[in-house]
C-alpha positions as CSV (number, residue, x, y, z in Angstrom):
1,M,84.4,105.2,62.2
2,I,85.8,103.9,65.6
3,V,88.6,106.5,65.5
4,T,86.1,109.3,64.8
5,H,84.0,108.2,67.7
6,L,87.0,108.1,70.0
7,D,88.1,111.5,68.9
8,A,84.6,112.8,69.9
9,V,84.3,110.9,73.2
10,L,87.8,111.1,74.6
11,P,87.9,114.8,75.3
12,E,84.6,114.5,77.1
13,I,85.5,111.7,79.4
14,I,88.9,113.1,80.2
15,S,87.5,116.5,81.0
16,E,84.8,114.8,83.1
17,Q,87.4,112.9,85.0
18,I,89.4,116.1,85.7
19,A,86.2,117.8,87.0
20,Y,85.6,114.9,89.4
21,R,89.3,114.4,90.4
22,E,88.5,115.3,94.1
23,L,85.9,112.6,94.2
24,L,88.5,110.1,92.9
25,R,90.9,111.2,95.6
26,Q,88.3,110.8,98.3
27,M,87.3,107.4,97.0
28,T,90.9,106.3,96.9
29,R,91.6,107.5,100.4
30,R,88.5,105.7,101.6
31,D,89.5,102.4,99.9
32,L,93.0,102.7,101.3
33,L,91.7,103.0,104.8
34,L,89.2,100.2,104.4
35,R,91.6,97.7,102.9
36,Y,93.7,97.5,106.1
37,K,91.2,98.6,108.7
38,Q,91.5,96.7,112.0
39,T,94.7,94.9,110.8
40,V,97.8,94.8,112.9
41,M,100.3,94.8,110.0
42,G,98.5,97.4,107.9
43,F,100.4,98.1,104.7
44,G,102.8,95.4,105.8
45,W,100.5,92.9,104.1
46,A,101.5,94.5,100.7
47,I,105.1,93.2,101.5
48,F,104.3,90.1,103.4
49,M,102.3,88.1,100.9
50,P,104.8,88.4,97.9
51,L,107.7,87.8,100.3
52,I,106.2,84.6,101.7
53,N,105.4,83.3,98.2
54,T,108.9,84.1,97.1
55,L,110.4,82.1,99.9
56,L,108.1,79.1,99.2
57,F,108.8,79.1,95.4
58,S,112.5,79.7,96.0
59,A,112.6,76.5,98.0
60,V,111.0,74.7,95.1
61,F,112.9,76.1,92.1
62,S,116.3,76.6,93.9
63,R,116.5,73.2,95.7
64,I,113.9,70.7,94.6
65,A,113.6,71.6,90.8
66,P,116.3,74.1,90.2
67,I,116.2,76.3,87.1
68,D,118.7,78.8,85.7
69,V,117.1,82.3,85.3
70,G,120.3,84.3,85.0
71,V,120.0,86.0,88.4
72,P,119.4,84.7,92.0
73,Y,116.0,83.1,92.0
74,P,114.5,85.1,94.9
75,V,115.1,88.3,92.9
76,Y,113.6,86.8,89.8
77,A,110.5,85.4,91.7
78,F,109.8,88.4,93.8
79,C,109.9,90.7,90.7
80,G,107.4,88.4,88.9
81,L,105.1,88.1,92.0
82,L,105.3,91.9,92.6
83,V,104.2,92.7,89.1
84,W,101.5,90.0,89.0
85,N,100.1,90.9,92.4
86,F,99.5,94.5,91.4
87,F,97.6,93.3,88.3
88,A,95.6,90.6,90.1
89,S,94.8,92.8,93.2
90,A,93.6,95.8,91.1
91,T,91.4,93.6,89.0
92,R,90.1,91.6,91.9
93,F,88.9,94.7,93.7
94,S,87.6,96.3,90.5
95,V,85.4,93.3,89.5
96,S,82.9,94.1,92.3
97,S,83.6,97.9,92.6
98,L,80.4,98.8,90.9
99,T,78.1,96.2,92.4
100,G,79.6,96.9,95.8
101,N,78.7,100.6,95.6
102,S,75.2,100.1,94.2
103,G,73.7,103.0,96.2
104,L,76.0,105.5,94.7
105,V,75.9,104.0,91.2
106,S,72.1,104.1,91.1
107,K,71.3,107.4,92.8
108,V,74.1,110.0,92.2
109,Y,75.7,110.9,88.9
110,F,79.5,111.1,88.5
111,P,81.9,109.2,86.2
112,R,81.5,105.6,87.3
113,E,85.0,104.7,86.2
114,I,86.1,106.3,89.4
115,F,85.4,103.0,91.2
116,P,87.7,100.7,89.2
117,F,90.3,103.5,88.9
118,S,90.3,103.9,92.7
119,A,90.9,100.1,93.0
120,V,93.8,100.4,90.6
121,I,95.4,103.3,92.4
122,V,95.1,101.6,95.8
123,S,96.8,98.5,94.4
124,F,99.4,100.7,92.9
125,V,100.2,102.1,96.3
126,D,100.7,98.6,97.6
127,F,102.9,97.9,94.5
128,M,105.1,100.9,95.3
129,I,105.5,99.9,98.9
130,A,106.4,96.3,98.1
131,S,108.9,97.6,95.4
132,T,111.2,98.6,98.3
133,V,111.7,94.9,99.1
134,L,112.7,94.2,95.5
135,V,115.3,97.0,95.8
136,A,116.5,95.4,99.0
137,F,116.7,92.0,97.3
138,M,118.8,93.5,94.5
139,A,121.1,95.2,96.9
140,Y,121.5,92.0,99.0
141,Y,122.3,89.8,96.0
142,R,124.4,92.6,94.5
143,V,122.4,92.8,91.3
144,G,123.4,95.9,89.5
145,V,121.4,98.1,87.0
146,G,122.3,99.5,83.6
147,A,121.3,102.1,81.1
148,P,118.1,100.3,80.2
149,L,116.7,101.4,83.6
150,V,115.6,104.6,81.9
151,M,112.8,102.6,80.2
152,L,111.3,101.7,83.6
153,P,108.6,104.5,83.5
154,V,107.5,103.2,80.1
155,V,107.1,99.7,81.5
156,V,105.2,101.0,84.5
157,I,102.8,103.0,82.3
158,T,102.2,100.0,80.1
159,H,101.5,97.9,83.1
160,V,99.1,100.4,84.6
161,A,97.3,101.0,81.3
162,F,96.8,97.3,80.7
163,T,95.6,96.7,84.3
164,A,93.2,99.7,84.2
165,A,91.8,98.4,80.9
166,V,91.1,94.9,82.3
167,A,89.7,96.5,85.5
168,L,87.2,98.6,83.5
169,L,86.0,95.6,81.4
170,L,85.7,93.3,84.5
171,A,83.8,95.9,86.6
172,M,81.4,96.6,83.7
173,G,81.0,92.9,82.8
174,N,80.3,91.9,86.4
175,L,77.5,94.5,86.6
176,F,75.7,93.0,83.7
177,Y,76.6,89.4,84.3
178,R,77.3,88.3,87.9
179,D,79.0,85.1,86.7
180,V,82.1,87.2,85.9
181,K,83.3,87.4,89.5
182,Y,83.2,83.6,89.8
183,L,84.9,83.0,86.5
184,F,87.5,85.6,87.5
185,E,89.2,83.5,90.2
186,I,89.5,80.5,87.8
187,L,90.8,82.5,84.9
188,F,93.4,84.4,86.9
189,T,94.8,81.3,88.5
190,V,95.4,79.8,85.1
191,W,96.6,83.2,83.8
192,M,99.3,83.4,86.5
193,F,100.8,80.1,85.6
194,A,100.6,81.0,81.9
195,S,102.7,84.0,82.6
196,S,106.4,84.2,83.4
197,V,105.8,85.0,87.0
198,L,107.8,82.1,88.5
199,Y,109.6,80.6,85.5
200,P,110.4,81.6,82.0
201,V,107.6,80.6,79.7
202,T,110.1,80.4,76.9
203,R,111.1,77.0,78.3
204,V,107.7,75.7,77.0
205,G,107.8,74.3,73.5
206,G,105.4,73.4,70.8
207,R,102.1,75.0,70.0
208,L,101.6,75.9,73.7
209,A,104.6,78.2,73.4
210,T,102.9,80.1,70.5
211,V,99.8,80.6,72.6
212,L,101.7,81.7,75.7
213,A,103.6,84.2,73.5
214,L,100.3,86.1,73.0
215,N,100.0,86.8,76.8
216,P,100.6,90.5,77.4
217,M,101.5,90.0,81.1
218,T,104.5,87.8,80.2
219,H,106.0,90.6,78.1
220,I,105.3,93.2,80.8
221,I,106.9,91.0,83.5
222,D,109.9,90.2,81.3
223,A,110.3,93.9,80.5
224,Y,110.5,94.7,84.2
225,R,113.2,92.1,84.6
226,D,115.1,93.3,81.5
227,V,115.4,96.9,82.6
228,L,115.8,96.2,86.3
229,F,118.5,93.5,86.5
230,Q,119.1,91.9,83.2
231,R,120.6,95.1,81.9
232,A,118.8,94.6,78.6
233,W,116.4,96.8,76.6
234,P,112.7,95.7,76.4
235,S,112.0,93.3,73.6
236,A,110.1,94.1,70.4
237,A,107.2,92.0,71.8
238,F,107.0,94.5,74.7
239,G,106.8,97.3,72.2
240,V,103.8,95.7,70.6
241,T,102.3,95.0,74.1
242,S,102.7,98.7,75.0
243,V,100.7,99.7,71.9
244,V,98.0,97.1,72.6
245,A,97.8,98.1,76.3
246,V,97.2,101.8,75.6
247,T,94.8,101.0,72.7
248,L,92.9,98.6,74.9
249,F,92.7,101.2,77.7
250,V,91.3,103.8,75.4
251,L,88.7,101.4,74.0
252,A,87.7,100.0,77.4
253,W,87.3,103.5,78.8
254,S,85.2,104.5,75.8
255,I,83.0,101.4,76.0
256,F,82.6,101.9,79.8
257,H,81.6,105.5,79.3
258,R,78.9,104.6,76.7
259,A,77.5,101.8,78.9
260,E,77.4,103.6,82.2
261,F,73.9,105.1,81.6
262,Q,72.6,101.5,81.7
263,F,74.3,100.8,85.0
264,A,71.5,102.0,87.3
265,E,68.9,99.7,85.8
266,N,71.2,96.7,86.0
267,I,72.5,97.2,89.5
């Protein structure tokens, strides 16, 4: 029944998104300009924050409590922070993307998913800019790449699909229940340290390890490290995560589309 419903709805929401692609472009351009308006560093902030965090955590895990991660720790940490920051930034801006544009949501019709999608695209631009620093780190520490690098587009698509799915659900949830934006900060702080952003969660044992193994972000982050500098193919767990991410994205988009006609009365 769900599959039949999706078969009927998906062509409609995709064609609608294509029809309003110019609006998405304009919204994205507006959000890009607003994010760094009246800042001296501009897009430099996309590089500065993960770089500073990398230096801080490198001091901890390289000198105070050293751990062996198979590559120079700054490369390992910056990769994890880079991947996590895209996810966290996109969802942080998405959670209030509908409530922050109440005038447009309540008065003019267009696909409302444009707002969270715009937040995801803007954060992806930051992600791509900051990626240049990761390349520089890899060159500096002479970390080579191998054949598994061909899987990088698949990893990126999985990452974006999962991020967009969570962004849609959070934006919609915050519109109906304003508590979501407050719970968001708490949840994402815990989620970060439950992911392999700064250390391998495989080092954790017992029942907690089983719970952490269900975290999609850990498998996405590990997949980036595998194909970029571990010279390894993504794990089977990442394969499952890819299917889950795409499925969740389709379901989230469908649910969002069905609920958007109630947005105006809840804004």
